[in-house]
N, C-alpha and C positions, 0 to 999 in steps of 0.2 A: 466388370465394365472397364474398358480402357478408353482413353481419350481425354479431351479437355472438358473440364466441368466449369460451368459458369452459373452464377446465381441468376434466377429469373428476375427480369427487370420489373420494377413496380411502377405503376403509372404516376406521373407527376402532374399536378393540376395547378392552374394559375389562380389568382386571387378570386376570380369569379367562379371557379370550380370547373373550368373547361380543361380537358385533357391536353397536355403538351406532348407532342410526339417527337419533335426534333431534339437531338441530344444537346446541341448548343443552347437551345432555349430552356431545356430542363436544367442545365448547369447554371444558367443565368438566374433561373427562378430560385434555385437553392442558395445562390449568393445573396439574392434579394431577401429571401426568408431569414437567413442567419444575420444579415445586417440589421434587419428590423428587430429580430428576436434579441440580439445581444446589445443593441443600443437603445433599449427602452429607458425612459427617464426614471429616476428614483421616485418612489411613492411620496406624495406630499405629506402624508401622515404615517411615518414608519411606526411599526408596532413598538410599544414600550415594554421591553422584556427585562425583568429584574433578574439579577444574578441570584443563583440559589444560595441561601444562607446555610451552608453546611460546612462543618469542620471535618476534613478528611484526615484520618489518622495515617500519617506518612512516617514510616520507619526511617530515621535519618542515621542509623547506625550502620557500620560496615557489614557486608554479608558474612554470615556465619559459615563455618565449615560444613554444617549440615545443609545449608541452602546451596552452597557451591557444589557439594557432592550430588545433591538431588538434580541440579541443573545439568551436570555432566551426564548423569544416567539418562536424562530425557533427550539428549542429543541423538538424532536418528543416524544409525549406521548405514553404510552402503551408499551414501550420497557423495556427490563430488565435493572435494575440499573447497572451503571458502577461500577468499583472497589471501588468507594467511598460509595457505597450503598445508594445513595440519588436518589430516583426515580424522573423522570422529573415532575411528577404531584406535588411533594412536592415543587420543585423550582418554579413551575408556580402557586401555590395556592395563593400567594400574590406577584406578580411580583415587585411591588414597594418596598416592604421590602427586597426581594432577591436582587434587583438591588442595593439598598443602602448598604447592607452588602458586596456584591461583590465589589462595588465601593471603600469602605473603605479598604477592603483587598487588592485589586489591587493597590490602592494608596500606601499602606505600602510596598508592594512588589516592586513597581516601585522606591521608594526612596532608597531601599537597594542596 
């Protein structure tokens, strides 16, 4: 199939449920709908939601070489390089060296 594809138009109805056929009137109805929808007043009795009383165990130690090595292995190959322009294949070419470099770097960042 060649040619221009366009989505089928869906009917737009006014507040009373009557079909609006003119494009400008349909657009005006959408503007009216979203103005009403987005400008609703806040509820008078907002729900009283308590914060969960949980203590989440967060590891505050610098990443280990094992964690760094595992993260490097999980990087997907064959993807476009990120903004740093380092392709995944370069990082994975010698995982041990990359791990050690990152471990030193992360250690310095952690100390600051």
